[in-house]
C-alpha positions as CSV (number, residue, x, y, z in Angstrom):
1,M,36.8,-31.7,-11.5
2,K,33.4,-31.2,-13.2
3,K,31.5,-32.5,-10.1
4,L,33.5,-30.3,-7.8
5,L,32.6,-27.3,-10.0
6,Q,28.9,-28.3,-9.8
7,V,29.1,-28.7,-6.0
8,V,30.8,-25.3,-5.6
9,L,28.3,-23.6,-7.9
10,I,25.2,-25.2,-6.2
11,G,26.6,-24.5,-2.8
12,G,27.6,-21.0,-3.6
13,T,24.2,-20.3,-5.1
14,G,22.5,-21.7,-2.0
15,L,24.6,-19.5,0.3
16,L,23.9,-16.5,-1.9
17,V,20.1,-17.1,-1.7
18,L,20.4,-17.7,2.1
19,A,22.4,-14.5,2.6
20,S,20.0,-12.5,0.4
21,V,17.2,-13.2,3.0
22,F,19.1,-10.9,5.4
23,V,19.7,-8.1,2.9
24,H,17.1,-5.4,2.9
25,P,18.1,-2.4,0.7
26,F,14.9,-0.4,1.7
27,G,15.4,-0.7,5.4
28,A,13.2,-2.6,7.9
29,V,10.0,-2.3,5.9
30,K,8.6,-5.5,7.3
31,A,9.3,-4.5,10.9
32,R,6.9,-1.5,10.8
33,T,3.5,-2.6,11.9
34,A,0.5,-0.8,13.2
35,N,-2.7,-1.8,14.9
36,T,-4.5,1.4,14.2
37,P,-7.5,1.2,11.9
38,L,-7.0,2.4,8.3
39,L,-8.0,6.0,7.7
40,A,-8.2,6.8,11.4
41,G,-9.8,10.3,11.9
42,A,-11.5,10.2,8.4
43,S,-15.2,10.0,7.9
44,A,-15.3,6.8,5.9
45,D,-18.2,4.4,5.4
46,P,-17.2,0.8,6.6
47,S,-17.7,-0.5,3.0
48,V,-15.1,2.0,1.7
49,V,-12.7,0.9,4.5
50,R,-13.2,-2.8,3.6
51,I,-12.4,-2.0,-0.1
52,M,-9.3,-0.1,1.0
53,E,-8.3,-3.0,3.3
54,R,-8.6,-5.5,0.4
55,S,-7.0,-3.4,-2.3
56,C,-4.7,-0.8,-0.8
57,Q,-3.5,-1.7,2.7
58,S,-0.7,-4.1,1.7
59,C,1.3,-1.3,0.0
60,H,-0.2,1.8,1.6
61,S,-0.3,0.9,5.3
62,E,1.7,-0.8,8.0
63,R,-0.8,-3.7,8.0
64,T,1.0,-5.4,5.0
65,D,0.3,-9.1,4.3
66,W,3.8,-10.5,3.5
67,P,3.5,-13.6,1.2
68,W,6.1,-16.3,1.4
69,Y,7.9,-15.1,-1.8
70,S,8.4,-11.7,-0.2
71,Y,11.2,-13.3,1.9
72,V,13.2,-14.6,-1.0
73,A,15.5,-12.2,-2.9
74,P,15.4,-10.7,-5.5
75,M,11.5,-10.9,-5.3
76,S,11.7,-9.6,-1.7
77,W,13.6,-6.5,-2.8
78,L,11.0,-5.7,-5.5
79,I,8.1,-6.1,-3.0
80,E,9.8,-4.2,-0.2
81,N,10.6,-1.4,-2.7
82,D,6.9,-1.2,-3.8
83,V,5.7,-1.1,-0.1
84,H,8.4,1.5,0.8
85,N,7.3,3.7,-2.1
86,G,3.6,3.1,-1.4
87,R,3.9,4.1,2.2
88,S,6.0,7.1,1.4
89,H,3.3,8.4,-1.0
90,M,0.4,7.6,1.3
91,N,0.3,5.7,4.6
92,L,-3.3,4.8,5.6
93,S,-2.0,3.8,9.0
94,H,-1.0,7.4,9.7
95,W,-3.9,9.2,8.1
96,D,-4.7,11.2,11.2
97,E,-1.1,12.5,11.4
98,Y,-1.4,14.2,8.0
99,T,-2.4,17.9,7.9
100,L,-5.8,18.7,6.5
101,D,-4.2,20.1,3.4
102,K,-2.1,17.0,2.9
103,Q,-5.2,14.8,3.4
104,Q,-7.0,16.8,0.7
105,E,-4.0,16.5,-1.6
106,L,-3.9,12.7,-1.0
107,L,-7.6,12.3,-1.6
108,T,-7.2,14.1,-4.9
109,E,-4.3,11.9,-6.0
110,L,-6.2,8.8,-4.8
111,S,-9.2,9.7,-6.9
112,A,-7.2,10.3,-10.0
113,M,-5.1,7.1,-9.6
114,I,-8.1,4.9,-8.9
115,R,-10.3,6.3,-11.7
116,S,-7.5,5.9,-14.3
117,R,-6.9,2.4,-13.0
118,Q,-3.2,3.1,-12.2
119,M,-3.9,1.7,-8.7
120,P,-3.7,-0.9,-7.6
121,L,-0.6,-1.5,-9.7
122,P,-1.2,-3.9,-12.6
123,R,1.7,-6.1,-11.6
124,Y,0.3,-6.3,-8.1
125,L,-3.0,-7.4,-9.5
126,Q,-1.3,-10.3,-11.4
127,L,-0.4,-11.9,-8.1
128,H,-3.4,-10.6,-6.1
129,P,-6.4,-10.7,-8.4
130,G,-8.8,-10.2,-5.4
131,A,-7.5,-6.7,-5.1
132,K,-8.9,-5.7,-8.5
133,L,-11.5,-2.9,-8.1
134,S,-14.9,-3.1,-9.9
135,D,-16.4,-0.1,-11.6
136,A,-18.8,0.2,-8.7
137,E,-16.0,0.1,-6.1
138,I,-14.0,2.7,-8.1
139,D,-17.0,5.0,-8.1
140,Q,-17.6,4.3,-4.4
141,I,-14.0,5.3,-3.5
142,Y,-14.2,8.3,-5.8
143,Q,-17.5,9.6,-4.3
144,W,-16.1,9.0,-0.7
145,A,-12.9,10.9,-1.6
146,R,-14.9,13.8,-3.1
147,G,-17.1,14.0,-0.1
148,E,-14.2,13.7,2.4
149,R,-12.4,16.5,0.5
150,R,-15.4,18.8,0.9
151,R,-15.7,17.9,4.6
152,L,-12.0,18.6,5.2
153,K,-12.2,21.9,3.2
154,S,-15.2,23.0,5.4
155,I,-13.2,22.2,8.6
156,A,-10.1,24.0,7.3
157,H,-12.2,27.1,6.6
158,G,-14.2,26.9,9.8
159,L,-17.5,26.4,7.9
160,P,-20.3,24.2,9.2
161,K,-19.9,20.5,8.3
162,I,-21.3,19.7,4.8
163,Q,-23.6,16.7,4.8
164,D,-23.7,14.4,1.8
């Protein structure tokens, strides 16, 4: 009887884990992919884009790198939730689809979140230490966002383009 109970528990747990692979409470997050470059339409230095690719794209674009553990529940649900939330706040794959006002708003939020080290998320950095931003990278992103906001503001107001 004890062995039968063990077999049922182990088999039931295995079936539950297998079934959880097919449950996606946040929709088909993994199915959405894009080949468009990050920040399409923005005036961004290639070094800024490389930093964003390394530290931001997995949660804030449709070019997410899905590690093996993102396919096993409940970890998959946590990761899919983070990516879903990240994309809903700012999707770098659709940058050129945002209005100028929305882009300026996102740049302001991006600057604040990066400078206060709220992004990348600390729990993300635990598994992806390579995404950690140095002080110089934080400053580089901040300076780019500041200049890009000025550029967008001049476009919105029909002023000549401001050179940095």
